[in-house]
N, C-alpha and C positions, 0 to 999 in steps of 0.2 A: 568940668568939675565933678559931674556925676560919676565919670569913669574913675577919677582919682579916689573918690569916697569909697566906691565899691572895692577898689584894690586895697585900700587901707583896712576896710572892715573885715575882709576875708580872713586875714591872719588871726584877728581877734576871735572870730567865730570858730576857726580851727582850734585855737587854744582852749576855748571854752569846751568844745567837744572833746578834746584830749583830756581835759581835767575831769570831765564827767565820766568818761570811759575809765580813766585811771581810778577814780573813786569807786565806781561800781565793780571794777575788776578786783580791787583790794577787798571789798566787802564780800564778793563771791568766793574769793580764795581763803579769807581768814576769819570770817564771822563764825562763831560757834552756834548761831541760830539758823536752823533750816529755813525758817520763815524769811529772814533777812537775805539769805543766799538765794532763795527762790525769787524774791523781789528783784534782786540784782540781775539774775539771769533773764527774767522777763523784760526788765528795762533795757538790758544790752541787746536783746533780740529786737526790740522795738526801734532801736536807733538805726538799723539798716546800715551800719558802718563797718567796713572791713576790719577796722582796728578792734572790733569786738570778737573777731574770729578766735584769737588765741585764748582769751579767758573762757569762752564758751566751749572750746575743745577740751580745756582742762576740766571744766565742770561735768564732762561726761563720766568722770570718775568720782563725782561727789558722793558722799555717804547716803544722801537722800535720793530715793528713786524719783521723786517728784522733780527735784532739781535737775537730775540727769535727763528726764523726759523733756522738760522745758528747754534745756540746752540743746538737745537734739533737734527739736522742732524749730528753734531759733536759727540753728545752723542751716537747716533746710531753706528757710526764708532768705538768709543771706546769700545762698546760692554759690558760694566759692568752692571750687573743686579741691582746694587745699584741705578741706575738712573731710574729704572722702575716706582716707585711711582710718581716721579715728571713728567716724560713723560706721564704717564697715565692721570694725572691732566691736562697737557698741551693739550691733545687731545680735550679738551673742550674750547680751546682758541677761542676768538671772531674772530680772523683772520684765514681765511680758509687755507692759506699757512702754518701757524704755526701748526694748528691742523693736517694737512696732514703730515708734517714733523715729528711731534711727534708720530703719528700712525706708520709711516714707521720705525722710530727709535726703537720704542717699539717692533715691530714685528721682526726687525733684532736682537735685543738683546735676545729676547726669543728663536729665532732660534739658535743663536750661543751658548746659554747656555743650550739648550735642554729642554726648558720650554714649557709647553702647552699653547696654546692660551686661554685667559680667556673666560668663557661662558657669553654671553651677554643676559640678559633677554629681551624678546620681549616687546616692548613698547605698551601701550594701544593706540588704535586709538584715535586721537584728535577729540573733539566734532566739529560738523560742525557749522560754524558761524563766526562772526567777532571777532577780538581780544578783550578780556575783557568781552565777553558775553557767556552765556551757563555755562556748568559745568566745563569747562577747559579753562584756558586762553591760548591764542596763540599769539606769537610774530609776528607783521607785518614785512614784508621784508623791509630792509633799503631802503629809497628813495635816488636815486642819486642826488647830488647837483653840480657835475662837469661833463662836457662832454669833454673828452680828447682823442685825436688821435695822435699816433706816425706817423709823416710824413716821416722823414728820420732818419737814424742812420748810422754814418760813422766814420772812423778813418782818421782824417785830421792832425794828429800829424807829426811834422818834424822827420826825421830819415830815416832809411834804410829798413823799413818793406816792403816786396813785396806786390803785388796786392792781392794775395790770402790771406795773413795774415791780411791785412787791411779789406778785405771783411769779414773774420771770426770775427774780432773784432767788426765790425758793426753788425753782426748777434748776437753776445753775448750781445751787448748793447741793441738791440731791444728786445731780448728775456727776458733779465733781467728787463727792464722797463715794458714790457707787463705783466710779472709775478707780479710785484709790483702793477701795476694799477689794474690787474684782481683780486688781493687779497683784494683790497679796495672796500668795498661794496657800498660806496657812490660815486664811480666814474663809469661812463659808457663810452663805446666807440661805442654804438649803436645809430644811427641817429633817429630811431623810438622812442626809450626811451627818447632821448634828446628832441624831439619835444613834447612828452607827458608832460614833466615837464618844458618846455620852457627854456632849458639850452643853453647857447652860446658855440659854438665850440672853443676849444683851441688846436691848432696844436703844436706839439713838434718836433723840429729838434735837435737831440742829437748827439754830436760829441766829439771825443777824440782830445784834443788840445795838450796833452803832454803824452808821454809814455817813461819813462826812466828806464834803469837798471844801478845800480851802487853798488859799494862795500863801506860800511861804517863800519870801525872797523872790528868786527868779523861777520858782517852780510852782506848778499847780498839783495839788496832792488829793488823792482819794484814799481815805482810810476806812477799813472795815474791821469790826470786832465781832467775833462769834462766841456763842455759848453752846456747849454740848451737854445735854442732860442724859444720863445713862440710867436705865431702869431694867428690872428683871422681868421674867415671864408673867409675873402677877401685876406688873405696873408699878411695883414699889421702887421709888426713886433711890438710887444707890450713890451717885456722885455727879459732880459737875466738872467740866473743863472749860477753859476759855483761851482764846488766842486771836490773832488778827494779822493783818497785812496792810501795807501801804504801797501805792504805785504813784509815780511822779512823771510829769511831762513838762518841758520848758514852757514857761508862761507865754513867751513871744510866739510860739507856734501852736498854742492851745486853741482849740475850736470846740464850742459846746457840743457839736455833733459827736465828739470823741467820748463823751461821758458814758454812754451805755457800755462801750468796750472797756473803758477804764474800770467801771464798776465790776464788769465780768472778770477782768484780770485780777482785781483786788479780792473778789470772792473766791476765785480759783486758788489764788496764792494763799489766802487765809486757810482754806481747807488743807492745802499742802503743808502749811506750817504747823497746823494742829494735829495732823494725821499721825505722825510718828509718836507724838505725845500720847495720843489716844491708844494706839496699839500697845505701847509700853505700859500704860496705866491699866488696860484690860488684862494684860498678862500678869500684872501684880495682884489681880483679883478684883479689880473694879470696886474696891472698898468693902468687899465681903470678908 
């Protein structure tokens, strides 16, 4: 009887898995929200299912660099060599973080599949001179147009999180925002560079205003909401932005030990979701 039940249950589990992958794939491909696409890419990567390969490969061309970076990392964890051509192409991504994640993912896949590292031909030395002159054109480095510094990052959400957990959430926030800013070549955090280009300082205070865990149907959800306060060099408050993210895991496979990682994923995704909004907002003048 036990064998019979197992055989009957397996198709149902497969069908449920297929339905979830189909839903996440659709969200990743068609949602106009970078936050939702980021959440879908993260969830697909966590499933460790070969059927997630195709939508994650497609996500390597997503408009959001955060989505592309998450997709590349997820493909590395899946470990399927079919992703190598797309990852190899993504190593040339204009975003430094995406290119790095693609290189790491491709290396991990080659290692897990016993494949040799590709031989890279030595590049010829570039001609000396300014871009556009001489025998070989050279790209000029991107000039920063924003001067942004993270002032504080904290967890101010209501709830029962202890001091240590809140401090860790603040660290995750700061590190995630720093990675996003650092990967954007037209943003600087260096005062000397800002003075060179006459850029005005914008300070960021980023905080968690909501962090909730709940069960909805067959899923356990962790939702995070952030608030960004933007101020000038005098400390005068200029504007606020808000955004959030949600991550989900099936209730039947949920374990309380997963919570720290789920919170980390939700925090990271929330930063990714609000980041494009932040940059666009700052370029419009940050309320000045």
